[in-house]
Structure formats: C-alpha cells, structure tokens
N, C-alpha and C positions, 0 to 999 in steps of 0.2 A: 233645286234638283241636285241630289247627291250623285256625282258622276266621275269622281277622280279620287286618287289617293288610296291608302290601304293596299290591298292586294292587287288592285288594277295596275299599279306601276310596273311591278316585275312581270305580271302576266302579259302585259302588252309586249314586252321584249321577248319573254320566254316562249310564248305559245302563239301569239298573233304576228310576231316579227314586225311590230310597228313601234314607232317612237311615242312614248306616253306624253311627252311635251307637245308634240305635234297634234296629238289627239285633243289635248286640252285647248290648244290655240284654235284648232279648226272648229271645235264646239263653241268656243267663245265668239268666233266670227259668225257662226250660223245663228246663235241666239244671244245677241248683244245685250238684251234687256232683261235676261233671266238671271236670278241669283244662283250662282254655282257654289256647291259645298263639297269639300274634300274631307277625307278621314286622315288625321295625323296621329301617329302612334307615339305621341310625346317625344321623349328622348330617342325613340327608335325610328323617328321620321316615318318612312314608308318601308322600313326594313324589318328584319327579325333579330337584330342585334343592337348594341349600343354604338353610337357614333360620337366623334368629337363635337363639342358644342357648336363650333363655327360651321360645321356641315349642316346641322339642323337649321341654323339661322339663315344660311345662304339658300338652302332648299326652299324655305318658306318665302323668302324674298322673291325667288324666281317663280314659284308657284303663283304668287299674287300678280307678278308682272305678266305671266302667261295667261291669266284670266280667271283664277280662282278668287272667290269673294269671301266665303265663310270657311273657317278652319274648325272642324269638330275635333278637339284635342282630347285624347284619353291616354291613360296609362294602364297597362294590363294588370297591375297590382294595386291601383289607386295610390301609388306612391307619390306623395305631394312634391318631393324634390324633383322628380322627373316631370311632373306637371308644371312646375314653375318654369323649367326650361322650355317646354313646349308652348306654354301660354306666352312666354316672353318672346319666343321666336316668331310666333304667329302675329302677335301684336306689333312687333317691330317691322313686319312686312307691310303693314298698313291695312291688313284684312280684319274682318269681324271675327272675334274669338268666341267660340262656344265650347266651354269646358264640360266634358262628359263625366258623369258618375257611373262607373261600371257596376251594374246591379248584380248581386248574387245572393243566394240563400232565400230567406223569407222574412221580410221586415215585420210581418204580423206575428211571428212566432214568439211565444212566451217562454220558450226553453231558456233556462238561466245560462246555458252555454252558447247561446246565439250571439256571435260577435257582430253580425250584420243587422243590428237592430236600428230603430229609428234614430237614436242618438248618434250612431256611427255615421249614417248618411247625412244628417243635418250638420254634424261637425265637419265632415269632409266638404260639404257644399259651402260652408262658411269660409273654409280655407281657400277654396277656389274663388269665391267672390272677393276675398281679401287680396288675391293675386291679380285682380283686375279683369276677370273674364266679363265679356259683354252679355253672355247668356249661359244658362245651365241646361245640360242635356242629361236625361236618364237613359243610359245605354244598357238595355236588357238583352244581352247577347244570346241567351238561350231560350228566351220566352218564358221566364219564370214568374213574371208579374201576373198576379190574379187581379180581378177588378177590385177586390178588397184591399190588396196591397197597394195597387196603383192609387186608389182614392186616398189612402192614408199618407203615402209618401208625397204625392203631388200637392195635396191640400196643406200639409205641413210646410213644404217648401214655399208654396205660394204665400202662406201667412208670414213666414220668416223673411222672405225676399219679395215683397210686393211689386217692386219695380224691375225685377230681373226676369227677362223672358225665359220660359220653361219649354223645353223641346223633349218630346217623349218618343222613344224608339224601342221596338220589340220585334220578336220573331214569333211566327205562328205555329211553332213546333207541336204544341198540344192542342191547337185549335182555339186557344183562349185569347189571342192577341186582339182581335176585333173588339171584344167586350172590354178588354183592359184599356184600349185606346179611347173608347167611348167614355169609360169611367174617368180617364185622365182628363179628357176635354171637359167633362162635367165638374171636375175638381179644380180646374183652373189652368190647365196646360194651354199654352199659346199655340203650339204646333204639335201635331201627331204625324208619325210617318206611316206611309203605306206603299205598297209596290203595285205597279200596273197590273191589272187583273190577271193577264195570262202568265205573269211571272210571280204571282203571289201564292201565299199559303205554304203549308208544310214548313220547311226550315227557312223559308223566305219571310218577308214582312206580310202583314194582313192585307187583304184585298182593298185597293184604293177606292174602287167603285162602291164597294159595300160601305166603306167609311163615309164617303160622300153622301150616300143615301141615308145612312144612319144619322148623320149630323144635320141633314136638311139645310135650312137657311143659314145655319151658323158656320158653314164652310164657304170657301171662296173658289170652288171648282164647279164648272157646269158639267153635269152628268152626261148630257147629250154630246158635248164636245169631247168628252173623255172617250167615247166609243170609237172615234176616229183613231186615237192612239192605240186603243185596245186591239182594233183590227190589224193595225200595222205590226204590233208586237206578237200577235198570234201567229202571223206569217213568219216572223223571225224565229220564234221558238220552234216552229215546225222544221225549219232547216237544221236545227241543232238536235232534233229528236234522236239521232243515233247515239248521242252522248247522254241521254237521260239515264239516270241511275234508278232503275226500277226497284232495286232493293231498298231504296230510300223510303218509299211509300210504306213499307212494312216495318222499317227500322225506327221510325219516329213515333211519337205519341206521348201519353202522359208519363211514361217512364223518365221523361226529361226532368221531372221534379225530383228524381232520385240521383241521376248521374250528372245533370247540368251541362251536357255537351252543347257548346254554342252552335247556333244555326249554320254559321259559316264554316264549321269544321266537319260537319256530317259527311259530305261527299268525299272530302280528303281522307277522313278516317276510314271510310269504307274501302276506298281504293288502296290505301296504305296497308290495311289489314289483308287484302287480297294479295298484294305484292309480297307481303311478309309470310305468306303461306298460312294465313288464318281465315281462309274462305270458309263460310258457313259457321263461323264462330263469333259473329259480331255481337250476339247476345252476351257472350263471355267478355268481349271487349268493353261493352257498356258497363257491366258489373265491375270490371277491373278499373274502369275510368273513375267510378265512385271511390274505389279503394285507393287509387293513385292520388286523387284529390285530397283525401284524408291524410295520406302519408306525407303529402307536400305541405300540409298545414291548412287545408280548406281555404282555397284561394279564389279570387275572381278569375274567370277563365275566358280570355280573349287573346288574340294574337299579340305577343308571342307566348304568353303564359299557358294558353290552351295547348300549344304544341308540346310543352313540357309534360303536361298531364297525359296527353295522348300518347307520347313516346313511352312514358313509364307504364301506361295501361297495356300497351301492346307487348312491352317487355315482360310484364307479369304473366300475360296469357301465353306468350311464346315459351317461357321457361316453366310455366305451371308452378309458380312459387307463391308461398304464403307471405302475408305482411311481416310476420315475425322472422321468417327466413331472410326476407329482403333487408330488414333493418339490421339483423345480426351479421349478415355477410356482405353488407354494402361496400366495405373497403376493397373486396377482391372481385366482386361481380362486375361483368362488363357493361356497366350502366350506360345508357344513352348520354352523349355529351351534353345535350340540352338540360338533362337532370343535374349533372355535375356542375354546369355553369350556373344553373339556378341557385344551387346551394352555395356557390362561390359569391353570390350576390350580383351576378351580371345584369339582372333585371331590377335590382333593388330589393329591399326587404318586403315580405308579404304582410298583410294586416295581422297583428298579433305576434309577429316574429316567426323565425324558422323553428320547425319541430325538432326536438331532441329525443333520443340520441341519434336519430336518423341522419341529421346534418353532419354531426361530428364523425360518424362512421363513413359517410360518403367522402368527406374531405381528407380522410387518412390516406397519405401517399399520393394525393392529387393536388399538388401546388399549382398555382397559376404560373405563367411564364416568368414573372418577376420574382418567383420564389415564395410569395405570400400565400396564405391559405385562402384568403377571401378579400373582396373589396371592403373598404372601411367606411365608405360613404356613397354618394351618388356615383355610379360607375363612370359616366361620361366626364365628370369633373376631373378624373385622374388621367384622361387621355390627352395627348399632345394635340394642338391645333393641326388641322389638315392643311398641308401645303398646296394650295390651289395653283400657285404659280408654277411649281415644279411639275405637278400633275398635268397641267395644261401643256407645258413644253414637251413632256414625254408623249402625250397623246397626239399632239400635232406632228411630232416626228414619226409616229407610227401610222397615222391615218391622213396626214395632210393638213396644212394650215386652214384651208377653206372649209374642211369638213367638221372641225372641232370648234364648238362654241362653249360658253359657260354651262349650257344645259348638258352637253355631253360630259363635261368634266364632273358635274354633279352626279350624273348617272353612274359614272365610273367610281366615284367616291362611295356611293351607296351599294352598288352591285358590280364589283370589278369583273368577275368572271362572266356574269350575265351580259354585261355590256360588251365584253370582248367577243362572246359568241354571236351577239347581234351584229357586230361590225363584220365578222367573218361571213355571216349569212348575207349581209348587204353586199359585200365584196363579190360573192358568188352570183347573186340573183339581181343585183341592182338596187338602187335607192328608191324607195317609194312605190315599187312595182307591185309588191304583194298586197298592199293595202287597197290597191285599185281593182283587185280581182273581185268578181261577184262572190258573195258568201258561199253559194253552192259549189263553185269551182274550188274554192279554198278548202272546203270540208270534204268534197268527194271528187276524186280525179275523173277525167274523161274516160269513157270506154272506147274501144276501137270502133271507128265509124261514127262516133258522136261529134256534134258540132256545137260550138259556143260562140257567143258574141262578147267581145271585150272592148269597152270604151275607155280610152286612156286620156281623153281630153278633146277639145274642139278639133274636128277633122282627123282624129286618131281613132278610127273604128276598125276593129279587126274581127274577121270571121275565121275561127280556127277549128279545123277538123283533124281529129286524131286518126291518121291513116293506118299506121301499124307500129308495133313494138317488136324489135328484133330479139333474137335469142340472147341469153345472158353470155357475156364474154368472161369466162372464168379467169383469164390472164389479167384483164384490165379491171374487172369488177364493174363493167358498164353494159349498157344496152344502147342501140341506135333507135331513136324515136323519130318517126316520120310524121310531120305535120303538114297540113295544107293551110297556109295563111293567105287569106284573100285569093285563093286559087293557086298560089305558088307553093311548090313543095320545099319544105325545109327539113334537112337531115341533121339531127342533133344527137351527139354522143353524150349520154348523161350517166352519172354514177347510179348504181342500183345497190343502195345500202341494205335494203330489206333482204334480198337474196344472199348478199354477202354475209349478213348476220345469220341467216338460216343455215347457210353452209358451215358456218363456224360452230353454231350451237347444235345442229342436228345433221342427219344424213351420213354419207359414207365417210366424210372427213371429220366427223364429230369427235371431240376428245373423249377419252375414257371417263367413266364416272369417277369422281374424286373419292379418295379413301375417307372413311368416316372416323371420327375420333373414338378412342376406346374409353367408354365410361368407367371402366375398372382401373384405368391408369391415371393417377393424379397429374402426371406430366403430359398427358395427351390434351393438347390445346385445340379446341374446335370453335366453330362459329355459332353464336347464340341464335342467329336468324339468317335468312337469305340476304344477299347484298353484294356490294362490290368492294374489294380491298383498295383503300385509298392511300395507305401508308404501311410500309414494312420497316420496323425499327430494329430488327435483329437478323443475324445470319448464323449459319451453322458454325458451332465452335464457341459462340459467345457464352459467357457466364452471366446468368441473370439472377435477380433477387425477386422475392415474393412481391407482387404488386407492380412490377416493372411493366411499362407499356410495350407490348410486342407488335401489335397491329392496330390499325384503325379501319373500321368497317362502315360503309355508307349504305343506308337503305332508306329510300323514299324521304330524303332530306334529313334523315336521322343518323347522326354520326355516333359511333360507339367505339370506345377504347377496349381492346382485348388485352388483358394483363396476364402475367405469369402467375400460375396458381401455386408455384413452389420455387424454391431455390435450386439451382443446378446448372447444367450445361445443355445448350440447345444442340441436339444431334440431327434434327431434320427441320427444314422449312419447306413447305410444299406449295406456297403461293407467291405471287409477285403482285406489284401494284397493277390495278385495273382488272385483276382476275375476278370473275363472277363466281360466287360460292353459294351453296345451299346450307340449310340448317344442319349443324353437327358435322360439317366437313372438317377434316383434319387440316390444321394450319401449321402446327409445329409440334415437336416432341422434345420434352425436357427430361433429363435423367439426373439423379442425384450424383454428386461427385464422390 
C-alpha cells in the first residue's frame, strides 16, 4: 500500500492541519502486517528543492522507524548522482529500496533523435542495480506507456535482470493504463499498480478491480473482498465532491502523448492557470507545456521538474511570447525562479545536457548567492550539513521542550515556513483536535440551527448545535458565535478573516484600482502576471542597471524576479511587500539620467 511520502507530507501540514508523522504511525498501528510504501524524491526527499545530505539520511531513518517499509526512490531528471544519495539514504534506514526509472517519450520510436530509447532505459536500470537497489520500478508519471512499449521495456528488463523484482506504475490519462498493466504482467512484471475503483481512472491509476478481474487467478486479491473497500471509498469521495475538478474530465485524453503532463500535475496546473488569469485557456497551456518541455531540453517530468515546465508554460501563455523571443530575450525577461534555478543546475543536469543558447541567456546577470553562475556537480554535495542540534534548541525555545522531538526538527528542516504555520495553527486551535473532526464538519461548516456529534475519545461525546452567528465587528474583525454544547450555551468570539478580506478587497473601503504600466515607456515596470509582491529591492531615487532585480512576485508557488529593463533612476515605486497585484500593474518607473 503506497500511503505516504511525496506530496502527502506537506499537504498534511498545509491543508489538513495534521502531522504527517502521526498519520504514518497511526496507520502502522492499525495495519501492522501490511507492507507500506512511500515516495522519496531522491535528493529532494519529500520537498521541492535540494537539501543537505544529512537531512535526507535522517529523514529516511525516521520514516523507517515510524513505520514505512518500502522506499520508492526516484529523481525527476533520472540523474544518477541524486539517485545514489536517495538509494543510500533509504538503504541505510533499514528499509527495502525500490529505485524508479522515470519514463518519458516513447521507447518504441525509431526516430533517430529519440534519446529515450531502449538503450537509455536499460543503461539507467543497470546503474541503479549497480547502486544496490533491491527492486526496479517503472514510473510512468503521465500515462505514456502503450501496451507495445510496456511489453518491450518490461521484457527487456526481465531478461537483463532476472532476479530483480520489477514494479510497474502508470496513470490512466488516455485510458490506456489498464491494457498496459496487463501487458506488463504478461511480459514479466512482478507487481502492477492500481487505484481503488472509486478513485481510479482519468489522471489517477487504472482501476484495481478491473486489473484483478483481468489477471484472474494470477493475482493475489479477492474481488469480492475488494468490494467492501470500494463501498467505503465511494462514500469518502462523495464527501469531497465539492472539490472535484469538472474541467479535468474534458482536459485530459490522448493529447497527453503530445504534451506529457504528469497525472499528478493536472489539477494543480488547472487551478494555477485560473489563479494566474488564464481561465478558459487551458488548451493553450497544454500546447505551451509541449513548447516549454522542448525549450528545457525534453526532460522527464515529475515533481519537481514538472513544476519547472508548468511554470514556463504558463509564463509563455501569459506573455503570448514565441520560443524565439523567449530564447533571445531570456536575460531580461522576468522568468519564473524555478526556471532560473533549473538552468543553474539546482535539480542536476537533464538527460542529454542543457539546451543552448537558452541556458546561457537565462544565466546572464543571474548569479547564485555565492556568485557562481551554476552548480558544478550534485547540488546537495555542495551544501553544508544541517545543524540538527542548534535547530532543536531553537525550536524547543520557541515551542517548549516537550513539544519538540526529532520528527518536528526534521519537518522544520524540510519545510520551515509550513512547519511554523502549522505550529501557529496548533497554538490557536489545540493539538490533535482538527484531525478528530468528522470529515464532513472539516469540509463544510455548520449552518445555523444545525447539530453535529463529535467523539473525541472514551467518554468524550459532544452534541454541538450552532445557535447563532452575531454581526461582524468592524473594529475587532470578529464575530460572536453561540454554540450549544450538550445543552450548555457557549459564547465564543472568533476572528472572521473572510469578511475582513472582503472588506479589504471590495466594498466601500476597497482600494482604488492600481495604475497600469505604459507599454510605450521602456522604463515602465509592470507585473507579468497576477500575484503577491514578496520582495522590494529598490526605492525611489535609486540608480539601477539593466537586469538588476527590482521585485520578486509570488503566484501559486511560482516565484518570479522582475528586473530593470533599462539603466536609469527610479522615480516611482508603487508597491510594498505583501501587496496583491494584477497583470500589467505598474510597479516602478525608471527614467534615463
């Protein structure tokens, strides 16, 4: 059962307000005899960036101690140096290591320019086996495997490595995955992945029940017993129906063989496009994704490399820019930071190397913090070891000796801001309370007059009725909420951040619309897309040079540097840190001396 790692780690903190370590340990307690598998992003652990080596090793050690058995290790660029670290960390923990080959392109293609041919995959697999992996996985993130490609790749791997278990994973984006999984089983794969029926299909994995039926006596799952789980998860999915992305049904299909968007990125990309003002233009985003992938060197696309491609694709659509214009003007364009860091080698080198002259143009005037243009080897090898002792002392000082354990220190090392926000939430609402709430209460607030039952443990049953919600207090930004708890009235003054935000953004107290940049004035500096200003590096009266960073803009996890388009003096700065801006809003004005 794959049930931890990957995006589930920060999602637990960010959106569910739960500790991912406790989730793992509680699952281990509930299912002591089941093999648990997690997803490890190689040198990126469960994050989106590179970490010091000792952080990855300590993370794997704790994951194994907390209950994980199998580490499916992958690198988003199939970079063997990053894989060596990930495999080494997973093996040192005592766990079972399954090294994943990230599949992209078409292994059956006879195109002479196809760099992802059979020889590429067999050579990479040999390197993984030489590093000591216990098993091999084929990780088809976008659902690109056809039955023909699956049969070719699996049969060749089986012949080359007869004693190494082979695990096959795909997504059902084009509806092909079930046939591919069956072909893989026929060709010699030992394990094929499926998703519980009610959660399967589309950008998810193929239907587990269908796989069981197709494989017949050769599988180890009872179809009748599976229906009990199906019924449970049908009910769970129904509770999350307000979050279903209806546009997803129309957005996916056989076009995946052209754009190669990973199954796990679809919903994020749809939502990000909407937030960036690209609603109704997802077809353009998909085409731009193909273009962005080519510009970046035709790379494997899975977290975090897929984010680089997605960020660049949305940048291309937002600016309506051609590949030639992008390459020629890369030095001065406000490119997403993920793209700049990719070309600096923060993820390692892609298969076949970085494309030129795009890389050289991107790096012009964009040195790393230490002044170098790029990393010269594996990025993590150049980072100093993380000081766990100092970090633990600081966290205990901030949150108390009894609250901080090794697990909290690790979480802070991986996601410092996310962890801090989680601790603030816990301080406000209490530890472990939210996770005990019934799902429907967590997702949908009570209406006035509605009653709910809350069970917090043996002898701790509460019947809660929402009696009334008072008027908004404009001075305090709060409302008084009246609850009846087991018949007793409770009066609670609680912050109303929604109304506060609405009053800030709209209504009588709404700020005036921001001035737009003048496209005819070279020194008129504007925003390339909607977002929030996270850094202002210039003030009125400053002299600036071409390419100097003036602002940093954050939009849906995508950070962009906004640079001076010309040399001169800054005469106006119209924004401050944390200001929300729309596309083409004026940020600064530069005039020639």
